[in-house]
N, CA, C, O and the ligand as a Tripos MOL2 file, in Angstrom:
@<TRIPOS>MOLECULE
protein
  273   271    69     0     0
PROTEIN
NO_CHARGES

@<TRIPOS>ATOM
      1 N         -32.5030  -26.9170   27.2000 N.3       1 MET1
      2 CA        -32.3010  -25.8250   26.1480 C.3       1 MET1
      3 C         -32.7000  -24.5550   26.6120 C.2       1 MET1
      4 O         -33.5890  -24.5480   27.4630 O.2       1 MET1
      5 N         -32.2180  -23.4390   26.2220 N.am      2 THR2
      6 CA        -32.4850  -22.1320   26.5430 C.3       2 THR2
      7 C         -32.7670  -21.3120   25.3940 C.2       2 THR2
      8 O         -32.1410  -21.4430   24.3420 O.2       2 THR2
      9 N         -33.8200  -20.3490   25.5830 N.am      3 THR3
     10 CA        -34.1220  -19.4070   24.4880 C.3       3 THR3
     11 C         -33.8950  -18.0630   24.9840 C.2       3 THR3
     12 O         -34.4040  -17.7070   26.0470 O.2       3 THR3
     13 N         -33.0970  -17.2180   24.2200 N.am      4 VAL4
     14 CA        -32.9360  -15.9500   24.6440 C.3       4 VAL4
     15 C         -33.2730  -14.9300   23.3900 C.2       4 VAL4
     16 O         -33.1050  -15.2750   22.2200 O.2       4 VAL4
     17 N         -33.7060  -13.7990   23.7270 N.am      5 THR5
     18 CA        -33.9250  -12.7510   22.7170 C.3       5 THR5
     19 C         -33.1340  -11.5020   22.9950 C.2       5 THR5
     20 O         -33.2880  -10.8930   24.0540 O.2       5 THR5
     21 N         -32.2800  -11.1020   22.0570 N.am      6 TYR6
     22 CA        -31.4750   -9.9960   22.1750 C.3       6 TYR6
     23 C         -31.8850   -8.9300   21.3240 C.2       6 TYR6
     24 O         -32.4530   -9.2130   20.2700 O.2       6 TYR6
     25 N         -31.6490   -7.5950   21.6750 N.am      7 SER7
     26 CA        -31.9380   -6.4440   20.9650 C.3       7 SER7
     27 C         -30.5510   -6.1990   20.2240 C.2       7 SER7
     28 O         -29.4950   -6.1180   20.8510 O.2       7 SER7
     29 N         -30.6290   -6.0990   18.9770 N.am      8 VAL8
     30 CA        -29.3880   -5.7930   18.2850 C.3       8 VAL8
     31 C         -29.5720   -4.7100   17.2400 C.2       8 VAL8
     32 O         -29.9540   -4.9920   16.1040 O.2       8 VAL8
     33 N         -29.2890   -3.4210   17.6390 N.am      9 PRO9
     34 CA        -29.5830   -2.2420   16.8530 C.3       9 PRO9
     35 C         -29.0120   -2.2160   15.5170 C.2       9 PRO9
     36 O         -29.5900   -1.5820   14.6340 O.2       9 PRO9
     37 N         -27.8540   -2.8900   15.2650 N.am     10 ASN10
     38 CA        -27.1550   -2.7380   13.9240 C.3      10 ASN10
     39 C         -27.8670   -3.6020   12.8040 C.2      10 ASN10
     40 O         -27.4450   -3.5620   11.6480 O.2      10 ASN10
     41 N         -28.9440   -4.3770   13.1580 N.am     11 ILE11
     42 CA        -29.4520   -5.2290   12.0540 C.3      11 ILE11
     43 C         -30.2700   -4.2070   11.2000 C.2      11 ILE11
     44 O         -31.1370   -3.5020   11.7150 O.2      11 ILE11
     45 N         -29.9570   -4.1600    9.8790 N.am     12 SER12
     46 CA        -30.7210   -3.1630    9.1190 C.3      12 SER12
     47 C         -31.3330   -3.7560    7.8480 C.2      12 SER12
     48 O         -32.2420   -3.1770    7.2530 O.2      12 SER12
     49 N         -30.7840   -4.9980    7.4160 N.am     13 CYS13
     50 CA        -31.3900   -5.4980    6.0990 C.3      13 CYS13
     51 C         -31.3410   -7.0180    6.2030 C.2      13 CYS13
     52 O         -31.1110   -7.5820    7.2720 O.2      13 CYS13
     53 N         -31.5610   -7.6570    5.0700 N.am     14 GLY14
     54 CA        -31.6190   -9.1180    4.9700 C.3      14 GLY14
     55 C         -30.1690   -9.6780    4.8990 C.2      14 GLY14
     56 O         -29.9290  -10.8470    5.2020 O.2      14 GLY14
     57 N         -29.1780   -8.7760    4.4740 N.am     15 HIS15
     58 CA        -27.8250   -9.2540    4.5390 C.3      15 HIS15
     59 C         -27.3080   -9.4690    6.0600 C.2      15 HIS15
     60 O         -26.6210  -10.4240    6.4210 O.2      15 HIS15
     61 N         -27.7540   -8.4240    6.8800 N.am     16 CYS16
     62 CA        -27.3530   -8.5940    8.2750 C.3      16 CYS16
     63 C         -28.0350   -9.8270    8.9230 C.2      16 CYS16
     64 O         -27.4260  -10.5260    9.7330 O.2      16 CYS16
     65 N         -29.2690  -10.0680    8.5630 N.am     17 VAL17
     66 CA        -30.0440  -11.2190    9.2140 C.3      17 VAL17
     67 C         -29.1720  -12.4290    8.7070 C.2      17 VAL17
     68 O         -28.8590  -13.3080    9.5100 O.2      17 VAL17
     69 N         -28.7950  -12.4880    7.4640 N.am     18 HIS18
     70 CA        -28.1570  -13.7210    6.9190 C.3      18 HIS18
     71 C         -26.8000  -13.8610    7.6260 C.2      18 HIS18
     72 O         -26.4860  -14.9800    8.0320 O.2      18 HIS18
     73 N         -26.0260  -12.8920    7.7970 N.am     19 THR19
     74 CA        -24.8150  -12.9550    8.4990 C.3      19 THR19
     75 C         -24.8180  -13.3380    9.8840 C.2      19 THR19
     76 O         -23.9460  -14.0950   10.3100 O.2      19 THR19
     77 N         -25.8240  -12.8290   10.7040 N.am     20 ILE20
     78 CA        -25.9700  -13.1810   12.0960 C.3      20 ILE20
     79 C         -26.3680  -14.6390   12.0440 C.2      20 ILE20
     80 O         -25.7570  -15.4530   12.7370 O.2      20 ILE20
     81 N         -27.2760  -14.9750   11.3250 N.am     21 GLN21
     82 CA        -27.7020  -16.5200   11.3750 C.3      21 GLN21
     83 C         -26.6260  -17.3260   11.0280 C.2      21 GLN21
     84 O         -26.4210  -18.3390   11.6960 O.2      21 GLN21
     85 N         -25.8410  -17.0180   10.0120 N.am     22 THR22
     86 CA        -24.7570  -17.9380    9.6170 C.3      22 THR22
     87 C         -23.6370  -18.0890   10.6160 C.2      22 THR22
     88 O         -23.1500  -19.1900   10.8770 O.2      22 THR22
     89 N         -23.2160  -16.8970   11.2010 N.am     23 GLU23
     90 CA        -22.0740  -16.8710   12.1250 C.3      23 GLU23
     91 C         -22.4420  -17.4450   13.5340 C.2      23 GLU23
     92 O         -21.6420  -18.1600   14.1400 O.2      23 GLU23
     93 N         -23.6950  -17.1110   14.0540 N.am     24 VAL24
     94 CA        -23.9750  -17.5920   15.3170 C.3      24 VAL24
     95 C         -24.2070  -19.1100   15.1770 C.2      24 VAL24
     96 O         -23.8530  -19.8500   16.0940 O.2      24 VAL24
     97 N         -24.7560  -19.5760   14.1240 N.am     25 SER25
     98 CA        -25.1230  -21.0180   13.9980 C.3      25 SER25
     99 C         -23.8260  -21.9090   14.0020 C.2      25 SER25
    100 O         -23.8740  -23.0860   14.3600 O.2      25 SER25
    101 N         -22.6370  -21.2830   13.5790 N.am     26 ASP26
    102 CA        -21.2990  -21.8800   13.6400 C.3      26 ASP26
    103 C         -21.0030  -22.3550   15.1580 C.2      26 ASP26
    104 O         -20.3080  -23.3540   15.3410 O.2      26 ASP26
    105 N         -21.4710  -21.7210   16.1020 N.am     27 LEU27
    106 CA        -21.2240  -22.1000   17.5520 C.3      27 LEU27
    107 C         -21.7880  -23.5250   17.8880 C.2      27 LEU27
    108 O         -22.9530  -23.8000   17.6010 O.2      27 LEU27
    109 N         -20.9720  -24.4100   18.4840 N.am     28 ALA28
    110 CA        -21.4960  -25.6580   18.8280 C.3      28 ALA28
    111 C         -22.6550  -25.4030   19.9060 C.2      28 ALA28
    112 O         -22.5150  -24.5950   20.8230 O.2      28 ALA28
    113 N         -23.6580  -26.0670   19.7370 N.am     29 GLY29
    114 CA        -24.8200  -26.0860   20.8070 C.3      29 GLY29
    115 C         -25.8910  -25.1730   20.3390 C.2      29 GLY29
    116 O         -26.8820  -25.0620   21.0620 O.2      29 GLY29
    117 N         -25.8310  -24.4970   19.2190 N.am     30 ILE30
    118 CA        -26.8330  -23.6130   18.8110 C.3      30 ILE30
    119 C         -27.9480  -24.3660   17.9940 C.2      30 ILE30
    120 O         -27.6330  -24.9790   16.9740 O.2      30 ILE30
    121 N         -29.2110  -24.3240   18.4240 N.am     31 LYS31
    122 CA        -30.2420  -25.0750   17.7840 C.3      31 LYS31
    123 C         -30.9940  -24.1570   16.6580 C.2      31 LYS31
    124 O         -31.3550  -24.5700   15.5560 O.2      31 LYS31
    125 N         -31.1440  -22.9390   17.1150 N.am     32 SER32
    126 CA        -31.7930  -22.1140   15.9330 C.3      32 SER32
    127 C         -31.3820  -20.6120   16.2330 C.2      32 SER32
    128 O         -31.0290  -20.2170   17.3450 O.2      32 SER32
    129 N         -31.4660  -19.8930   15.1900 N.am     33 VAL33
    130 CA        -31.1670  -18.4490   15.2090 C.3      33 VAL33
    131 C         -32.1270  -17.8060   14.2810 C.2      33 VAL33
    132 O         -32.1960  -18.1730   13.1080 O.2      33 VAL33
    133 N         -32.9070  -16.8130   14.7850 N.am     34 LYS34
    134 CA        -33.9410  -16.1840   14.0570 C.3      34 LYS34
    135 C         -33.6060  -14.5780   14.2100 C.2      34 LYS34
    136 O         -33.8420  -14.0360   15.2900 O.2      34 LYS34
    137 N         -33.1530  -13.9590   13.3100 N.am     35 ALA35
    138 CA        -32.9080  -12.5260   13.2570 C.3      35 ALA35
    139 C         -34.0420  -11.8990   12.4780 C.2      35 ALA35
    140 O         -34.5840  -12.4490   11.5190 O.2      35 ALA35
    141 N         -34.3740  -10.6690   12.9720 N.am     36 ASP36
    142 CA        -35.4430   -9.8970   12.1580 C.3      36 ASP36
    143 C         -34.9740   -8.4040   12.0420 C.2      36 ASP36
    144 O         -34.6480   -7.6750   12.9790 O.2      36 ASP36
    145 N         -35.0050   -8.1030   10.7380 N.am     37 ALA37
    146 CA        -34.5700   -6.7170   10.4720 C.3      37 ALA37
    147 C         -35.5710   -5.5830   10.8620 C.2      37 ALA37
    148 O         -35.1820   -4.4300   11.0450 O.2      37 ALA37
    149 N         -36.8410   -5.9500   10.9780 N.am     38 ASP38
    150 CA        -37.9240   -4.9690   11.3620 C.3      38 ASP38
    151 C         -37.9150   -4.6560   12.8920 C.2      38 ASP38
    152 O         -38.0770   -3.5320   13.3670 O.2      38 ASP38
    153 N         -37.7100   -5.7670   13.5770 N.am     39 THR39
    154 CA        -37.8000   -5.6330   15.1510 C.3      39 THR39
    155 C         -36.3720   -5.3950   15.6500 C.2      39 THR39
    156 O         -36.2080   -4.9360   16.7800 O.2      39 THR39
    157 N         -35.2850   -5.6990   14.8250 N.am     40 LYS40
    158 CA        -33.9930   -5.6930   15.2730 C.3      40 LYS40
    159 C         -33.6790   -6.4550   16.4550 C.2      40 LYS40
    160 O         -32.9020   -6.0510   17.3210 O.2      40 LYS40
    161 N         -34.2860   -7.5600   16.4880 N.am     41 LYS41
    162 CA        -34.1990   -8.6530   17.5910 C.3      41 LYS41
    163 C         -33.6730   -9.9570   17.0410 C.2      41 LYS41
    164 O         -33.9280  -10.3340   15.8970 O.2      41 LYS41
    165 N         -32.9020  -10.6590   17.9290 N.am     42 VAL42
    166 CA        -32.3960  -12.0170   17.5240 C.3      42 VAL42
    167 C         -33.0020  -12.9420   18.5540 C.2      42 VAL42
    168 O         -32.9490  -12.6520   19.7490 O.2      42 VAL42
    169 N         -33.5700  -14.0350   18.1260 N.am     43 GLU43
    170 CA        -33.9940  -15.0000   19.0040 C.3      43 GLU43
    171 C         -33.2420  -16.3000   18.7890 C.2      43 GLU43
    172 O         -33.3400  -16.8950   17.7150 O.2      43 GLU43
    173 N         -32.4970  -16.7540   19.7800 N.am     44 ILE44
    174 CA        -31.5800  -17.8400   19.7170 C.3      44 ILE44
    175 C         -31.8610  -18.9970   20.7000 C.2      44 ILE44
    176 O         -31.9060  -18.7730   21.9090 O.2      44 ILE44
    177 N         -32.0360  -20.1310   20.2310 N.am     45 VAL45
    178 CA        -32.1600  -21.4060   21.0710 C.3      45 VAL45
    179 C         -30.9230  -22.1250   21.1090 C.2      45 VAL45
    180 O         -30.3060  -22.3980   20.0800 O.2      45 VAL45
    181 N         -30.5080  -22.4660   22.3450 N.am     46 PHE46
    182 CA        -29.1530  -23.0740   22.3770 C.3      46 PHE46
    183 C         -29.0780  -23.9740   23.7010 C.2      46 PHE46
    184 O         -29.8300  -23.8380   24.6660 O.2      46 PHE46
    185 N         -28.1020  -24.8660   23.5950 N.am     47 GLU47
    186 CA        -27.7840  -25.6680   24.8030 C.3      47 GLU47
    187 C         -26.1070  -25.7360   24.8900 C.2      47 GLU47
    188 O         -25.3740  -25.3160   23.9950 O.2      47 GLU47
    189 N         -25.6960  -26.2750   25.9990 N.am     48 ALA48
    190 CA        -24.2130  -26.3610   26.1710 C.3      48 ALA48
    191 C         -23.6290  -27.1490   24.9930 C.2      48 ALA48
    192 O         -24.2290  -28.1170   24.5260 O.2      48 ALA48
    193 N         -22.5100  -26.7440   24.5420 N.am     49 PRO49
    194 CA        -21.4930  -25.8340   25.1700 C.3      49 PRO49
    195 C         -21.6990  -24.4170   24.8080 C.2      49 PRO49
    196 O         -20.8920  -23.5870   25.2270 O.2      49 PRO49
    197 N         -22.7570  -24.0340   24.0290 N.am     50 ALA50
    198 CA        -23.0370  -22.6300   23.8640 C.3      50 ALA50
    199 C         -23.4470  -21.9400   25.1720 C.2      50 ALA50
    200 O         -23.9980  -22.5440   26.0920 O.2      50 ALA50
    201 N         -23.1570  -20.6990   25.1920 N.am     51 SER51
    202 CA        -23.6190  -20.0300   26.4290 C.3      51 SER51
    203 C         -23.9060  -18.5480   25.9010 C.2      51 SER51
    204 O         -23.4610  -18.1480   24.8250 O.2      51 SER51
    205 N         -24.6440  -17.8170   26.7060 N.am     52 GLU52
    206 CA        -24.9700  -16.3960   26.4070 C.3      52 GLU52
    207 C         -23.6140  -15.6230   26.2960 C.2      52 GLU52
    208 O         -23.5000  -14.7770   25.4080 O.2      52 GLU52
    209 N         -22.6580  -15.8550   27.0920 N.am     53 GLU53
    210 CA        -21.4060  -15.1790   26.9090 C.3      53 GLU53
    211 C         -20.6950  -15.2890   25.5810 C.2      53 GLU53
    212 O         -20.1570  -14.3540   24.9880 O.2      53 GLU53
    213 N         -20.7650  -16.6510   25.1570 N.am     54 LYS54
    214 CA        -20.1700  -16.9060   23.7920 C.3      54 LYS54
    215 C         -20.9300  -16.3620   22.6550 C.2      54 LYS54
    216 O         -20.3450  -15.9140   21.6690 O.2      54 LYS54
    217 N         -22.1820  -16.3830   22.7520 N.am     55 ILE55
    218 CA        -23.1050  -15.9090   21.7330 C.3      55 ILE55
    219 C         -22.8620  -14.3150   21.5790 C.2      55 ILE55
    220 O         -22.6220  -13.7650   20.5050 O.2      55 ILE55
    221 N         -22.9600  -13.6950   22.7800 N.am     56 LYS56
    222 CA        -22.6750  -12.2360   22.7780 C.3      56 LYS56
    223 C         -21.2910  -11.8120   22.1880 C.2      56 LYS56
    224 O         -21.1520  -10.7840   21.5260 O.2      56 LYS56
    225 N         -20.2860  -12.6740   22.4750 N.am     57 SER57
    226 CA        -18.9530  -12.3140   21.9730 C.3      57 SER57
    227 C         -18.8660  -12.5820   20.4680 C.2      57 SER57
    228 O         -18.0880  -11.9110   19.7900 O.2      57 SER57
    229 N         -19.6390  -13.5470   19.9060 N.am     58 VAL58
    230 CA        -19.6450  -13.6630   18.5350 C.3      58 VAL58
    231 C         -20.3880  -12.5500   17.8280 C.2      58 VAL58
    232 O         -19.9610  -12.0850   16.7710 O.2      58 VAL58
    233 N         -21.4690  -12.1330   18.3920 N.am     59 LEU59
    234 CA        -22.2170  -10.9430   17.9870 C.3      59 LEU59
    235 C         -21.4440   -9.6780   17.8350 C.2      59 LEU59
    236 O         -21.5350   -8.8910   16.8930 O.2      59 LEU59
    237 N         -20.6710   -9.5820   18.8830 N.am     60 LYS60
    238 CA        -19.7000   -8.4870   19.0040 C.3      60 LYS60
    239 C         -18.5230   -8.4380   17.8910 C.2      60 LYS60
    240 O         -18.1740   -7.4030   17.3240 O.2      60 LYS60
    241 N         -18.0290   -9.5840   17.6920 N.am     61 GLU61
    242 CA        -17.0100   -9.8720   16.8370 C.3      61 GLU61
    243 C         -17.4160   -9.4540   15.3910 C.2      61 GLU61
    244 O         -16.6210   -8.8090   14.7080 O.2      61 GLU61
    245 N         -18.6030   -9.7980   14.9300 N.am     62 ILE62
    246 CA        -19.1020   -9.5790   13.6420 C.3      62 ILE62
    247 C         -19.7990   -8.1290   13.5210 C.2      62 ILE62
    248 O         -20.4950   -7.8380   12.5480 O.2      62 ILE62
    249 N         -19.5770   -7.3250   14.4950 N.am     63 ASN63
    250 CA        -20.1880   -5.8900   14.4440 C.3      63 ASN63
    251 C         -21.6410   -5.8780   14.6700 C.2      63 ASN63
    252 O         -22.2830   -4.9300   14.2190 O.2      63 ASN63
    253 N         -22.2670   -6.8670   15.3480 N.am     64 TYR64
    254 CA        -23.6620   -6.7620   15.6760 C.3      64 TYR64
    255 C         -23.7700   -6.8950   17.2260 C.2      64 TYR64
    256 O         -24.3570   -7.8640   17.7060 O.2      64 TYR64
    257 N         -23.2300   -5.9670   17.9900 N.am     65 PRO65
    258 CA        -23.3430   -6.0900   19.4420 C.3      65 PRO65
    259 C         -24.6710   -6.0260   19.9520 C.2      65 PRO65
    260 O         -25.5440   -5.3970   19.3530 O.2      65 PRO65
    261 N         -24.9030   -6.6860   21.1100 N.am     66 VAL66
    262 CA        -26.2660   -6.8420   21.8470 C.3      66 VAL66
    263 C         -26.3440   -5.4890   22.6210 C.2      66 VAL66
    264 O         -25.4060   -5.0630   23.2950 O.2      66 VAL66
    265 N         -27.5870   -4.8220   22.4640 N.am     67 ALA67
    266 CA        -27.7770   -3.6690   23.1450 C.3      67 ALA67
    267 C         -27.8050   -3.7710   24.6580 C.2      67 ALA67
    268 O         -28.3150   -4.7890   25.1250 O.2      67 ALA67
    269 N         -27.3520   -2.9030   25.4420 N.am     68 GLY68
    270 CA        -27.5400   -2.7460   26.8160 C.3      68 GLY68
    271 C         -26.4950   -3.6300   27.6000 C.2      68 GLY68
    272 O         -26.4920   -3.6340   28.8310 O.2      68 GLY68
    273 CU        -27.7320   -5.3720    6.4360 Cu       69 CU69
@<TRIPOS>BOND
     1     1     2 1
     2     2     3 1
     3     3     4 2
     4     3     5 am
     5     5     6 1
     6     6     7 1
     7     7     8 2
     8     7     9 am
     9     9    10 1
    10    10    11 1
    11    11    12 2
    12    11    13 am
    13    13    14 1
    14    14    15 1
    15    15    16 2
    16    15    17 am
    17    17    18 1
    18    18    19 1
    19    19    20 2
    20    19    21 am
    21    21    22 1
    22    22    23 1
    23    23    24 2
    24    23    25 am
    25    25    26 1
    26    26    27 1
    27    27    28 2
    28    27    29 am
    29    29    30 1
    30    30    31 1
    31    31    32 2
    32    31    33 am
    33    33    34 1
    34    34    35 1
    35    35    36 2
    36    35    37 am
    37    37    38 1
    38    38    39 1
    39    39    40 2
    40    39    41 am
    41    41    42 1
    42    42    43 1
    43    43    44 2
    44    43    45 am
    45    45    46 1
    46    46    47 1
    47    47    48 2
    48    47    49 am
    49    49    50 1
    50    50    51 1
    51    51    52 2
    52    51    53 am
    53    53    54 1
    54    54    55 1
    55    55    56 2
    56    55    57 am
    57    57    58 1
    58    58    59 1
    59    59    60 2
    60    59    61 am
    61    61    62 1
    62    62    63 1
    63    63    64 2
    64    63    65 am
    65    65    66 1
    66    66    67 1
    67    67    68 2
    68    67    69 am
    69    69    70 1
    70    70    71 1
    71    71    72 2
    72    71    73 am
    73    73    74 1
    74    74    75 1
    75    75    76 2
    76    75    77 am
    77    77    78 1
    78    78    79 1
    79    79    80 2
    80    79    81 am
    81    81    82 1
    82    82    83 1
    83    83    84 2
    84    83    85 am
    85    85    86 1
    86    86    87 1
    87    87    88 2
    88    87    89 am
    89    89    90 1
    90    90    91 1
    91    91    92 2
    92    91    93 am
    93    93    94 1
    94    94    95 1
    95    95    96 2
    96    95    97 am
    97    97    98 1
    98    98    99 1
    99    99   100 2
   100    99   101 am
   101   101   102 1
   102   102   103 1
   103   103   104 2
   104   103   105 am
   105   105   106 1
   106   106   107 1
   107   107   108 2
   108   107   109 am
   109   109   110 1
   110   110   111 1
   111   111   112 2
   112   111   113 am
   113   113   114 1
   114   114   115 1
   115   115   116 2
   116   115   117 am
   117   117   118 1
   118   118   119 1
   119   119   120 2
   120   119   121 am
   121   121   122 1
   122   122   123 1
   123   123   124 2
   124   123   125 am
   125   125   126 1
   126   126   127 1
   127   127   128 2
   128   127   129 am
   129   129   130 1
   130   130   131 1
   131   131   132 2
   132   131   133 am
   133   133   134 1
   134   134   135 1
   135   135   136 2
   136   135   137 am
   137   137   138 1
   138   138   139 1
   139   139   140 2
   140   139   141 am
   141   141   142 1
   142   142   143 1
   143   143   144 2
   144   143   145 am
   145   145   146 1
   146   146   147 1
   147   147   148 2
   148   147   149 am
   149   149   150 1
   150   150   151 1
   151   151   152 2
   152   151   153 am
   153   153   154 1
   154   154   155 1
   155   155   156 2
   156   155   157 am
   157   157   158 1
   158   158   159 1
   159   159   160 2
   160   159   161 am
   161   161   162 1
   162   162   163 1
   163   163   164 2
   164   163   165 am
   165   165   166 1
   166   166   167 1
   167   167   168 2
   168   167   169 am
   169   169   170 1
   170   170   171 1
   171   171   172 2
   172   171   173 am
   173   173   174 1
   174   174   175 1
   175   175   176 2
   176   175   177 am
   177   177   178 1
   178   178   179 1
   179   179   180 2
   180   179   181 am
   181   181   182 1
   182   182   183 1
   183   183   184 2
   184   183   185 am
   185   185   186 1
   186   186   187 1
   187   187   188 2
   188   187   189 am
   189   189   190 1
   190   190   191 1
   191   191   192 2
   192   191   193 am
   193   193   194 1
   194   194   195 1
   195   195   196 2
   196   195   197 am
   197   197   198 1
   198   198   199 1
   199   199   200 2
   200   199   201 am
   201   201   202 1
   202   202   203 1
   203   203   204 2
   204   203   205 am
   205   205   206 1
   206   206   207 1
   207   207   208 2
   208   207   209 am
   209   209   210 1
   210   210   211 1
   211   211   212 2
   212   211   213 am
   213   213   214 1
   214   214   215 1
   215   215   216 2
   216   215   217 am
   217   217   218 1
   218   218   219 1
   219   219   220 2
   220   219   221 am
   221   221   222 1
   222   222   223 1
   223   223   224 2
   224   223   225 am
   225   225   226 1
   226   226   227 1
   227   227   228 2
   228   227   229 am
   229   229   230 1
   230   230   231 1
   231   231   232 2
   232   231   233 am
   233   233   234 1
   234   234   235 1
   235   235   236 2
   236   235   237 am
   237   237   238 1
   238   238   239 1
   239   239   240 2
   240   239   241 am
   241   241   242 1
   242   242   243 1
   243   243   244 2
   244   243   245 am
   245   245   246 1
   246   246   247 1
   247   247   248 2
   248   247   249 am
   249   249   250 1
   250   250   251 1
   251   251   252 2
   252   251   253 am
   253   253   254 1
   254   254   255 1
   255   255   256 2
   256   255   257 am
   257   257   258 1
   258   258   259 1
   259   259   260 2
   260   259   261 am
   261   261   262 1
   262   262   263 1
   263   263   264 2
   264   263   265 am
   265   265   266 1
   266   266   267 1
   267   267   268 2
   268   267   269 am
   269   269   270 1
   270   270   271 1
   271   271   272 2
@<TRIPOS>SUBSTRUCTURE
     1 MET1         2 RESIDUE 1 A MET
     2 THR2         6 RESIDUE 1 A THR
     3 THR3        10 RESIDUE 1 A THR
     4 VAL4        14 RESIDUE 1 A VAL
     5 THR5        18 RESIDUE 1 A THR
     6 TYR6        22 RESIDUE 1 A TYR
     7 SER7        26 RESIDUE 1 A SER
     8 VAL8        30 RESIDUE 1 A VAL
     9 PRO9        34 RESIDUE 1 A PRO
    10 ASN10       38 RESIDUE 1 A ASN
    11 ILE11       42 RESIDUE 1 A ILE
    12 SER12       46 RESIDUE 1 A SER
    13 CYS13       50 RESIDUE 1 A CYS
    14 GLY14       54 RESIDUE 1 A GLY
    15 HIS15       58 RESIDUE 1 A HIS
    16 CYS16       62 RESIDUE 1 A CYS
    17 VAL17       66 RESIDUE 1 A VAL
    18 HIS18       70 RESIDUE 1 A HIS
    19 THR19       74 RESIDUE 1 A THR
    20 ILE20       78 RESIDUE 1 A ILE
    21 GLN21       82 RESIDUE 1 A GLN
    22 THR22       86 RESIDUE 1 A THR
    23 GLU23       90 RESIDUE 1 A GLU
    24 VAL24       94 RESIDUE 1 A VAL
    25 SER25       98 RESIDUE 1 A SER
    26 ASP26      102 RESIDUE 1 A ASP
    27 LEU27      106 RESIDUE 1 A LEU
    28 ALA28      110 RESIDUE 1 A ALA
    29 GLY29      114 RESIDUE 1 A GLY
    30 ILE30      118 RESIDUE 1 A ILE
    31 LYS31      122 RESIDUE 1 A LYS
    32 SER32      126 RESIDUE 1 A SER
    33 VAL33      130 RESIDUE 1 A VAL
    34 LYS34      134 RESIDUE 1 A LYS
    35 ALA35      138 RESIDUE 1 A ALA
    36 ASP36      142 RESIDUE 1 A ASP
    37 ALA37      146 RESIDUE 1 A ALA
    38 ASP38      150 RESIDUE 1 A ASP
    39 THR39      154 RESIDUE 1 A THR
    40 LYS40      158 RESIDUE 1 A LYS
    41 LYS41      162 RESIDUE 1 A LYS
    42 VAL42      166 RESIDUE 1 A VAL
    43 GLU43      170 RESIDUE 1 A GLU
    44 ILE44      174 RESIDUE 1 A ILE
    45 VAL45      178 RESIDUE 1 A VAL
    46 PHE46      182 RESIDUE 1 A PHE
    47 GLU47      186 RESIDUE 1 A GLU
    48 ALA48      190 RESIDUE 1 A ALA
    49 PRO49      194 RESIDUE 1 A PRO
    50 ALA50      198 RESIDUE 1 A ALA
    51 SER51      202 RESIDUE 1 A SER
    52 GLU52      206 RESIDUE 1 A GLU
    53 GLU53      210 RESIDUE 1 A GLU
    54 LYS54      214 RESIDUE 1 A LYS
    55 ILE55      218 RESIDUE 1 A ILE
    56 LYS56      222 RESIDUE 1 A LYS
    57 SER57      226 RESIDUE 1 A SER
    58 VAL58      230 RESIDUE 1 A VAL
    59 LEU59      234 RESIDUE 1 A LEU
    60 LYS60      238 RESIDUE 1 A LYS
    61 GLU61      242 RESIDUE 1 A GLU
    62 ILE62      246 RESIDUE 1 A ILE
    63 ASN63      250 RESIDUE 1 A ASN
    64 TYR64      254 RESIDUE 1 A TYR
    65 PRO65      258 RESIDUE 1 A PRO
    66 VAL66      262 RESIDUE 1 A VAL
    67 ALA67      266 RESIDUE 1 A ALA
    68 GLY68      270 RESIDUE 1 A GLY
    69 CU69       273 GROUP 0 **** ****
């Protein structure tokens, strides 16, 4: 399993947190998703078939692109 933490500047409230957690959790292989509106970070634990590329692409699709 892999843990990644992404900076996601568009997170502004609890609704954003909920959307991100719901949408990213839909990917196969996602173990946990913790988004935080104060730090604007998302911590994700995953294993195959999920990948950083797939996670980032979902975040971009739902308008919460990863910074940098
Ligand atoms: Cu929001």
